PDB file with one MODEL, atoms N, CA, C and O in Angstrom:
MODEL        1
ATOM      1  N   MET A   1      87.683 101.727  65.442  1.00  0.00           N
ATOM      2  CA  MET A   1      87.874 100.903  66.622  1.00  0.00           C
ATOM      3  C   MET A   1      88.162 101.771  67.841  1.00  0.00           C
ATOM      4  O   MET A   1      87.673 101.489  68.935  1.00  0.00           O
ATOM      5  N   ALA A   2      88.947 102.817  67.660  1.00  0.00           N
ATOM      6  CA  ALA A   2      89.286 103.699  68.777  1.00  0.00           C
ATOM      7  C   ALA A   2      88.047 104.417  69.301  1.00  0.00           C
ATOM      8  O   ALA A   2      87.898 104.607  70.508  1.00  0.00           O
ATOM      9  N   ILE A   3      87.160 104.816  68.390  1.00  0.00           N
ATOM     10  CA  ILE A   3      85.917 105.478  68.812  1.00  0.00           C
ATOM     11  C   ILE A   3      85.073 104.509  69.623  1.00  0.00           C
ATOM     12  O   ILE A   3      84.538 104.866  70.673  1.00  0.00           O
ATOM     13  N   GLU A   4      84.957 103.292  69.134  1.00  0.00           N
ATOM     14  CA  GLU A   4      84.176 102.269  69.839  1.00  0.00           C
ATOM     15  C   GLU A   4      84.744 102.019  71.231  1.00  0.00           C
ATOM     16  O   GLU A   4      83.989 101.941  72.200  1.00  0.00           O
ATOM     17  N   LEU A   5      86.049 101.893  71.343  1.00  0.00           N
ATOM     18  CA  LEU A   5      86.667 101.657  72.647  1.00  0.00           C
ATOM     19  C   LEU A   5      86.478 102.839  73.584  1.00  0.00           C
ATOM     20  O   LEU A   5      86.273 102.651  74.783  1.00  0.00           O
ATOM     21  N   GLY A   6      86.543 104.048  73.055  1.00  0.00           N
ATOM     22  CA  GLY A   6      86.324 105.231  73.880  1.00  0.00           C
ATOM     23  C   GLY A   6      84.906 105.287  74.431  1.00  0.00           C
ATOM     24  O   GLY A   6      84.705 105.542  75.618  1.00  0.00           O
ATOM     25  N   ILE A   7      83.926 105.047  73.568  1.00  0.00           N
ATOM     26  CA  ILE A   7      82.529 105.035  73.999  1.00  0.00           C
ATOM     27  C   ILE A   7      82.299 103.910  74.995  1.00  0.00           C
ATOM     28  O   ILE A   7      81.667 104.107  76.034  1.00  0.00           O
ATOM     29  N   TYR A   8      82.810 102.744  74.675  1.00  0.00           N
ATOM     30  CA  TYR A   8      82.638 101.579  75.538  1.00  0.00           C
ATOM     31  C   TYR A   8      83.267 101.824  76.911  1.00  0.00           C
ATOM     32  O   TYR A   8      82.665 101.496  77.933  1.00  0.00           O
ATOM     33  N   GLY A   9      84.450 102.386  76.942  1.00  0.00           N
ATOM     34  CA  GLY A   9      85.129 102.675  78.204  1.00  0.00           C
ATOM     35  C   GLY A   9      84.370 103.689  79.044  1.00  0.00           C
ATOM     36  O   GLY A   9      84.219 103.516  80.253  1.00  0.00           O
ATOM     37  N   PHE A  10      83.892 104.747  78.399  1.00  0.00           N
ATOM     38  CA  PHE A  10      83.113 105.768  79.107  1.00  0.00           C
ATOM     39  C   PHE A  10      81.848 105.165  79.705  1.00  0.00           C
ATOM     40  O   PHE A  10      81.545 105.398  80.875  1.00  0.00           O
ATOM     41  N   LEU A  11      81.114 104.401  78.926  1.00  0.00           N
ATOM     42  CA  LEU A  11      79.870 103.804  79.403  1.00  0.00           C
ATOM     43  C   LEU A  11      80.125 102.752  80.481  1.00  0.00           C
ATOM     44  O   LEU A  11      79.307 102.584  81.386  1.00  0.00           O
ATOM     45  N   LEU A  12      81.233 102.055  80.394  1.00  0.00           N
ATOM     46  CA  LEU A  12      81.577 101.071  81.414  1.00  0.00           C
ATOM     47  C   LEU A  12      81.859 101.749  82.760  1.00  0.00           C
ATOM     48  O   LEU A  12      81.415 101.268  83.802  1.00  0.00           O
ATOM     49  N   VAL A  13      82.584 102.845  82.737  1.00  0.00           N
ATOM     50  CA  VAL A  13      82.855 103.594  83.970  1.00  0.00           C
ATOM     51  C   VAL A  13      81.554 104.165  84.526  1.00  0.00           C
ATOM     52  O   VAL A  13      81.326 104.117  85.735  1.00  0.00           O
ATOM     53  N   LEU A  14      80.697 104.704  83.658  1.00  0.00           N
ATOM     54  CA  LEU A  14      79.404 105.225  84.085  1.00  0.00           C
ATOM     55  C   LEU A  14      78.559 104.124  84.716  1.00  0.00           C
ATOM     56  O   LEU A  14      77.946 104.339  85.762  1.00  0.00           O
ATOM     57  N   TYR A  15      78.521 102.962  84.099  1.00  0.00           N
ATOM     58  CA  TYR A  15      77.776 101.818  84.628  1.00  0.00           C
ATOM     59  C   TYR A  15      78.318 101.427  86.005  1.00  0.00           C
ATOM     60  O   TYR A  15      77.544 101.197  86.935  1.00  0.00           O
ATOM     61  N   PHE A  16      79.627 101.353  86.133  1.00  0.00           N
ATOM     62  CA  PHE A  16      80.247 100.988  87.403  1.00  0.00           C
ATOM     63  C   PHE A  16      79.856 101.965  88.509  1.00  0.00           C
ATOM     64  O   PHE A  16      79.517 101.550  89.617  1.00  0.00           O
ATOM     65  N   LEU A  17      79.903 103.259  88.209  1.00  0.00           N
ATOM     66  CA  LEU A  17      79.567 104.256  89.216  1.00  0.00           C
ATOM     67  C   LEU A  17      78.089 104.189  89.600  1.00  0.00           C
ATOM     68  O   LEU A  17      77.750 104.360  90.771  1.00  0.00           O
ATOM     69  N   LEU A  18      77.211 103.944  88.633  1.00  0.00           N
ATOM     70  CA  LEU A  18      75.785 103.825  88.938  1.00  0.00           C
ATOM     71  C   LEU A  18      75.504 102.596  89.798  1.00  0.00           C
ATOM     72  O   LEU A  18      74.748 102.673  90.766  1.00  0.00           O
ATOM     73  N   VAL A  19      76.103 101.476  89.450  1.00  0.00           N
ATOM     74  CA  VAL A  19      75.903 100.255  90.232  1.00  0.00           C
ATOM     75  C   VAL A  19      76.474 100.442  91.627  1.00  0.00           C
ATOM     76  O   VAL A  19      75.851 100.039  92.610  1.00  0.00           O
ATOM     77  N   LEU A  20      77.628 101.036  91.724  1.00  0.00           N
ATOM     78  CA  LEU A  20      78.249 101.270  93.026  1.00  0.00           C
ATOM     79  C   LEU A  20      77.374 102.173  93.887  1.00  0.00           C
ATOM     80  O   LEU A  20      77.252 101.964  95.094  1.00  0.00           O
ATOM     81  N   ARG A  21      76.772 103.172  93.264  1.00  0.00           N
ATOM     82  CA  ARG A  21      75.943 104.112  94.027  1.00  0.00           C
ATOM     83  C   ARG A  21      74.624 103.482  94.474  1.00  0.00           C
ATOM     84  O   ARG A  21      74.230 103.640  95.629  1.00  0.00           O
ATOM     85  N   PHE A  22      73.938 102.773  93.579  1.00  0.00           N
ATOM     86  CA  PHE A  22      72.587 102.310  93.875  1.00  0.00           C
ATOM     87  C   PHE A  22      72.507 100.906  94.463  1.00  0.00           C
ATOM     88  O   PHE A  22      71.539 100.598  95.157  1.00  0.00           O
ATOM     89  N   LEU A  23      73.480 100.052  94.212  1.00  0.00           N
ATOM     90  CA  LEU A  23      73.400  98.681  94.701  1.00  0.00           C
ATOM     91  C   LEU A  23      74.337  98.390  95.871  1.00  0.00           C
ATOM     92  O   LEU A  23      74.231  97.332  96.492  1.00  0.00           O
ATOM     93  N   ASN A  24      75.230  99.288  96.175  1.00  0.00           N
ATOM     94  CA  ASN A  24      76.190  99.040  97.243  1.00  0.00           C
ATOM     95  C   ASN A  24      75.491  98.818  98.588  1.00  0.00           C
ATOM     96  O   ASN A  24      75.712  97.803  99.248  1.00  0.00           O
ATOM     97  N   GLN A  25      74.667  99.752  98.977  1.00  0.00           N
ATOM     98  CA  GLN A  25      74.006  99.672 100.286  1.00  0.00           C
ATOM     99  C   GLN A  25      73.056  98.477 100.390  1.00  0.00           C
ATOM    100  O   GLN A  25      73.142  97.735 101.369  1.00  0.00           O
ATOM    101  N   PRO A  26      72.143  98.252  99.416  1.00  0.00           N
ATOM    102  CA  PRO A  26      71.241  97.094  99.551  1.00  0.00           C
ATOM    103  C   PRO A  26      71.976  95.757  99.566  1.00  0.00           C
ATOM    104  O   PRO A  26      71.614  94.860 100.328  1.00  0.00           O
ATOM    105  N   LEU A  27      73.004  95.618  98.729  1.00  0.00           N
ATOM    106  CA  LEU A  27      73.731  94.348  98.693  1.00  0.00           C
ATOM    107  C   LEU A  27      74.553  94.133  99.963  1.00  0.00           C
ATOM    108  O   LEU A  27      74.664  93.007 100.446  1.00  0.00           O
ATOM    109  N   THR A  28      75.119  95.191 100.496  1.00  0.00           N
ATOM    110  CA  THR A  28      75.868  95.073 101.744  1.00  0.00           C
ATOM    111  C   THR A  28      74.934  94.676 102.883  1.00  0.00           C
ATOM    112  O   THR A  28      75.267  93.816 103.699  1.00  0.00           O
ATOM    113  N   HIS A  29      73.775  95.304 102.931  1.00  0.00           N
ATOM    114  CA  HIS A  29      72.801  94.952 103.964  1.00  0.00           C
ATOM    115  C   HIS A  29      72.338  93.506 103.812  1.00  0.00           C
ATOM    116  O   HIS A  29      72.246  92.773 104.797  1.00  0.00           O
ATOM    117  N   LEU A  30      72.048  93.099 102.587  1.00  0.00           N
ATOM    118  CA  LEU A  30      71.607  91.726 102.344  1.00  0.00           C
ATOM    119  C   LEU A  30      72.703  90.724 102.719  1.00  0.00           C
ATOM    120  O   LEU A  30      72.411  89.667 103.278  1.00  0.00           O
ATOM    121  N   PHE A  31      73.943  91.048 102.417  1.00  0.00           N
ATOM    122  CA  PHE A  31      75.070  90.178 102.758  1.00  0.00           C
ATOM    123  C   PHE A  31      75.148  89.947 104.265  1.00  0.00           C
ATOM    124  O   PHE A  31      75.333  88.818 104.720  1.00  0.00           O
ATOM    125  N   HIS A  32      75.008  91.008 105.021  1.00  0.00           N
ATOM    126  CA  HIS A  32      75.114  90.890 106.480  1.00  0.00           C
ATOM    127  C   HIS A  32      73.845  90.317 107.118  1.00  0.00           C
ATOM    128  O   HIS A  32      73.913  89.680 108.169  1.00  0.00           O
ATOM    129  N   ALA A  33      72.694  90.540 106.489  1.00  0.00           N
ATOM    130  CA  ALA A  33      71.433  90.093 107.084  1.00  0.00           C
ATOM    131  C   ALA A  33      71.122  88.636 106.750  1.00  0.00           C
ATOM    132  O   ALA A  33      70.700  87.876 107.622  1.00  0.00           O
ATOM    133  N   ASN A  34      71.330  88.241 105.487  1.00  0.00           N
ATOM    134  CA  ASN A  34      70.925  86.898 105.078  1.00  0.00           C
ATOM    135  C   ASN A  34      71.837  86.411 103.944  1.00  0.00           C
ATOM    136  O   ASN A  34      71.593  86.692 102.771  1.00  0.00           O
ATOM    137  N   LEU A  35      72.855  85.701 104.307  1.00  0.00           N
ATOM    138  CA  LEU A  35      73.842  85.230 103.339  1.00  0.00           C
ATOM    139  C   LEU A  35      73.259  84.206 102.370  1.00  0.00           C
ATOM    140  O   LEU A  35      73.702  84.117 101.225  1.00  0.00           O
ATOM    141  N   ILE A  36      72.279  83.442 102.812  1.00  0.00           N
ATOM    142  CA  ILE A  36      71.662  82.416 101.950  1.00  0.00           C
ATOM    143  C   ILE A  36      70.911  83.075 100.791  1.00  0.00           C
ATOM    144  O   ILE A  36      70.921  82.551  99.677  1.00  0.00           O
ATOM    145  N   VAL A  37      70.273  84.191 101.032  1.00  0.00           N
ATOM    146  CA  VAL A  37      69.561  84.912  99.970  1.00  0.00           C
ATOM    147  C   VAL A  37      70.548  85.707  99.117  1.00  0.00           C
ATOM    148  O   VAL A  37      70.374  85.834  97.905  1.00  0.00           O
ATOM    149  N   TYR A  38      71.581  86.239  99.760  1.00  0.00           N
ATOM    150  CA  TYR A  38      72.568  87.053  99.043  1.00  0.00           C
ATOM    151  C   TYR A  38      73.259  86.274  97.922  1.00  0.00           C
ATOM    152  O   TYR A  38      73.483  86.815  96.839  1.00  0.00           O
ATOM    153  N   ALA A  39      73.594  85.026  98.172  1.00  0.00           N
ATOM    154  CA  ALA A  39      74.341  84.232  97.189  1.00  0.00           C
ATOM    155  C   ALA A  39      73.595  84.107  95.859  1.00  0.00           C
ATOM    156  O   ALA A  39      74.180  84.430  94.825  1.00  0.00           O
ATOM    157  N   PRO A  40      72.324  83.652  95.826  1.00  0.00           N
ATOM    158  CA  PRO A  40      71.650  83.580  94.525  1.00  0.00           C
ATOM    159  C   PRO A  40      71.385  84.952  93.908  1.00  0.00           C
ATOM    160  O   PRO A  40      71.420  85.095  92.686  1.00  0.00           O
ATOM    161  N   VAL A  41      71.121  85.956  94.735  1.00  0.00           N
ATOM    162  CA  VAL A  41      70.906  87.305  94.199  1.00  0.00           C
ATOM    163  C   VAL A  41      72.179  87.794  93.501  1.00  0.00           C
ATOM    164  O   VAL A  41      72.115  88.350  92.405  1.00  0.00           O
ATOM    165  N   ALA A  42      73.312  87.589  94.127  1.00  0.00           N
ATOM    166  CA  ALA A  42      74.583  87.998  93.527  1.00  0.00           C
ATOM    167  C   ALA A  42      74.847  87.240  92.225  1.00  0.00           C
ATOM    168  O   ALA A  42      75.301  87.833  91.246  1.00  0.00           O
ATOM    169  N   LEU A  43      74.567  85.948  92.208  1.00  0.00           N
ATOM    170  CA  LEU A  43      74.761  85.165  90.984  1.00  0.00           C
ATOM    171  C   LEU A  43      73.840  85.635  89.864  1.00  0.00           C
ATOM    172  O   LEU A  43      74.258  85.728  88.710  1.00  0.00           O
ATOM    173  N   ILE A  44      72.601  85.926  90.201  1.00  0.00           N
ATOM    174  CA  ILE A  44      71.659  86.432  89.193  1.00  0.00           C
ATOM    175  C   ILE A  44      72.135  87.775  88.654  1.00  0.00           C
ATOM    176  O   ILE A  44      72.071  88.014  87.449  1.00  0.00           O
ATOM    177  N   LEU A  45      72.608  88.645  89.524  1.00  0.00           N
ATOM    178  CA  LEU A  45      73.127  89.937  89.072  1.00  0.00           C
ATOM    179  C   LEU A  45      74.336  89.772  88.158  1.00  0.00           C
ATOM    180  O   LEU A  45      74.482  90.518  87.190  1.00  0.00           O
ATOM    181  N   ILE A  46      75.197  88.816  88.449  1.00  0.00           N
ATOM    182  CA  ILE A  46      76.367  88.568  87.608  1.00  0.00           C
ATOM    183  C   ILE A  46      75.934  88.103  86.218  1.00  0.00           C
ATOM    184  O   ILE A  46      76.465  88.572  85.211  1.00  0.00           O
ATOM    185  N   VAL A  47      74.971  87.183  86.161  1.00  0.00           N
ATOM    186  CA  VAL A  47      74.490  86.668  84.870  1.00  0.00           C
ATOM    187  C   VAL A  47      73.810  87.767  84.066  1.00  0.00           C
ATOM    188  O   VAL A  47      74.062  87.907  82.869  1.00  0.00           O
ATOM    189  N   VAL A  48      72.948  88.546  84.715  1.00  0.00           N
ATOM    190  CA  VAL A  48      72.246  89.636  84.019  1.00  0.00           C
ATOM    191  C   VAL A  48      73.250  90.677  83.514  1.00  0.00           C
ATOM    192  O   VAL A  48      73.123  91.179  82.397  1.00  0.00           O
ATOM    193  N   GLN A  49      74.222  90.988  84.324  1.00  0.00           N
ATOM    194  CA  GLN A  49      75.253  91.937  83.907  1.00  0.00           C
ATOM    195  C   GLN A  49      76.001  91.427  82.684  1.00  0.00           C
ATOM    196  O   GLN A  49      76.260  92.191  81.754  1.00  0.00           O
ATOM    197  N   GLY A  50      76.349  90.153  82.674  1.00  0.00           N
ATOM    198  CA  GLY A  50      77.040  89.575  81.526  1.00  0.00           C
ATOM    199  C   GLY A  50      76.187  89.601  80.270  1.00  0.00           C
ATOM    200  O   GLY A  50      76.688  89.899  79.186  1.00  0.00           O
ATOM    201  N   LEU A  51      74.909  89.293  80.404  1.00  0.00           N
ATOM    202  CA  LEU A  51      74.012  89.316  79.244  1.00  0.00           C
ATOM    203  C   LEU A  51      73.850  90.731  78.691  1.00  0.00           C
ATOM    204  O   LEU A  51      73.889  90.938  77.478  1.00  0.00           O
ATOM    205  N   LEU A  52      73.670  91.699  79.584  1.00  0.00           N
ATOM    206  CA  LEU A  52      73.538  93.085  79.128  1.00  0.00           C
ATOM    207  C   LEU A  52      74.823  93.589  78.481  1.00  0.00           C
ATOM    208  O   LEU A  52      74.778  94.288  77.468  1.00  0.00           O
ATOM    209  N   LEU A  53      75.947  93.242  79.053  1.00  0.00           N
ATOM    210  CA  LEU A  53      77.222  93.666  78.479  1.00  0.00           C
ATOM    211  C   LEU A  53      77.443  93.040  77.114  1.00  0.00           C
ATOM    212  O   LEU A  53      77.949  93.696  76.203  1.00  0.00           O
ATOM    213  N   SER A  54      77.070  91.780  76.965  1.00  0.00           N
ATOM    214  CA  SER A  54      77.190  91.114  75.676  1.00  0.00           C
ATOM    215  C   SER A  54      76.280  91.749  74.635  1.00  0.00           C
ATOM    216  O   SER A  54      76.697  91.972  73.498  1.00  0.00           O
ATOM    217  N   ALA A  55      75.046  92.040  75.014  1.00  0.00           N
ATOM    218  CA  ALA A  55      74.111  92.679  74.090  1.00  0.00           C
ATOM    219  C   ALA A  55      74.593  94.069  73.694  1.00  0.00           C
ATOM    220  O   ALA A  55      74.493  94.457  72.530  1.00  0.00           O
ATOM    221  N   PHE A  56      75.113  94.814  74.655  1.00  0.00           N
ATOM    222  CA  PHE A  56      75.598  96.154  74.362  1.00  0.00           C
ATOM    223  C   PHE A  56      76.828  96.118  73.458  1.00  0.00           C
ATOM    224  O   PHE A  56      76.950  96.930  72.540  1.00  0.00           O
ATOM    225  N   THR A  57      77.729  95.188  73.712  1.00  0.00           N
ATOM    226  CA  THR A  57      78.911  95.051  72.868  1.00  0.00           C
ATOM    227  C   THR A  57      78.518  94.683  71.442  1.00  0.00           C
ATOM    228  O   THR A  57      79.081  95.220  70.488  1.00  0.00           O
ATOM    229  N   THR A  58      77.570  93.785  71.287  1.00  0.00           N
ATOM    230  CA  THR A  58      77.079  93.413  69.959  1.00  0.00           C
ATOM    231  C   THR A  58      76.480  94.619  69.256  1.00  0.00           C
ATOM    232  O   THR A  58      76.715  94.824  68.065  1.00  0.00           O
ATOM    233  N   PHE A  59      75.707  95.419  69.982  1.00  0.00           N
ATOM    234  CA  PHE A  59      75.116  96.629  69.420  1.00  0.00           C
ATOM    235  C   PHE A  59      76.199  97.591  68.942  1.00  0.00           C
ATOM    236  O   PHE A  59      76.098  98.133  67.842  1.00  0.00           O
ATOM    237  N   LEU A  60      77.235  97.811  69.755  1.00  0.00           N
ATOM    238  CA  LEU A  60      78.312  98.718  69.362  1.00  0.00           C
ATOM    239  C   LEU A  60      79.061  98.205  68.134  1.00  0.00           C
ATOM    240  O   LEU A  60      79.426  98.984  67.254  1.00  0.00           O
ATOM    241  N   ILE A  61      79.287  96.911  68.078  1.00  0.00           N
ATOM    242  CA  ILE A  61      79.996  96.349  66.924  1.00  0.00           C
ATOM    243  C   ILE A  61      79.170  96.540  65.657  1.00  0.00           C
ATOM    244  O   ILE A  61      79.713  96.909  64.616  1.00  0.00           O
ATOM    245  N   LYS A  62      77.865  96.294  65.734  1.00  0.00           N
ATOM    246  CA  LYS A  62      77.009  96.496  64.566  1.00  0.00           C
ATOM    247  C   LYS A  62      76.917  97.967  64.190  1.00  0.00           C
ATOM    248  O   LYS A  62      76.854  98.300  63.007  1.00  0.00           O
ATOM    249  N   LEU A  63      76.910  98.844  65.172  1.00  0.00           N
ATOM    250  CA  LEU A  63      76.786 100.275  64.918  1.00  0.00           C
ATOM    251  C   LEU A  63      78.028 100.839  64.234  1.00  0.00           C
ATOM    252  O   LEU A  63      77.914 101.659  63.323  1.00  0.00           O
ATOM    253  N   PHE A  64      79.200 100.411  64.661  1.00  0.00           N
ATOM    254  CA  PHE A  64      80.433 100.989  64.157  1.00  0.00           C
ATOM    255  C   PHE A  64      81.176 100.129  63.142  1.00  0.00           C
ATOM    256  O   PHE A  64      82.253 100.517  62.687  1.00  0.00           O
ATOM    257  N   SER A  65      80.637  98.985  62.779  1.00  0.00           N
ATOM    258  CA  SER A  65      81.322  98.155  61.784  1.00  0.00           C
ATOM    259  C   SER A  65      81.148  98.777  60.397  1.00  0.00           C
ATOM    260  O   SER A  65      80.108  99.361  60.093  1.00  0.00           O
ATOM    261  N   PRO A  66      82.169  98.644  59.573  1.00  0.00           N
ATOM    262  CA  PRO A  66      82.065  99.202  58.221  1.00  0.00           C
ATOM    263  C   PRO A  66      80.954  98.505  57.434  1.00  0.00           C
ATOM    264  O   PRO A  66      80.784  97.288  57.500  1.00  0.00           O
ATOM    265  N   LYS A  67      80.220  99.304  56.703  1.00  0.00           N
ATOM    266  CA  LYS A  67      79.118  98.770  55.896  1.00  0.00           C
ATOM    267  C   LYS A  67      79.687  98.148  54.624  1.00  0.00           C
ATOM    268  O   LYS A  67      80.589  98.697  53.992  1.00  0.00           O
ATOM    269  N   LYS A  68      79.135  96.984  54.264  1.00  0.00           N
ATOM    270  CA  LYS A  68      79.555  96.325  53.033  1.00  0.00           C
ATOM    271  C   LYS A  68      78.731  96.852  51.873  1.00  0.00           C
ATOM    272  O   LYS A  68      77.504  96.753  51.880  1.00  0.00           O
ATOM    273  N   SER A  69      79.391  97.402  50.893  1.00  0.00           N
ATOM    274  CA  SER A  69      78.666  97.903  49.719  1.00  0.00           C
ATOM    275  C   SER A  69      78.678  96.835  48.641  1.00  0.00           C
ATOM    276  O   SER A  69      79.694  96.185  48.395  1.00  0.00           O
ATOM    277  N   GLU A  70      77.540  96.670  48.009  1.00  0.00           N
ATOM    278  CA  GLU A  70      77.440  95.639  46.972  1.00  0.00           C
ATOM    279  C   GLU A  70      77.256  96.263  45.629  1.00  0.00           C
ATOM    280  O   GLU A  70      77.152  95.554  44.628  1.00  0.00           O
TER     281      GLU A  70
ENDMDL
END
């Protein structure tokens, strides 16, 4: 469990820094230029982020879960 949390924490920080670097400027510009378009774009990004995080968490759990021997 500790290994999984360490990997997950590292990748989460990496993801945050990448999103902050690449999406900060376009989203800030969109927010100031057209708030009506920004709102659905932000909601879509939130949903996609949640789906990817859920899929990644499921992958990590399957990868590091103890194997059942029969």
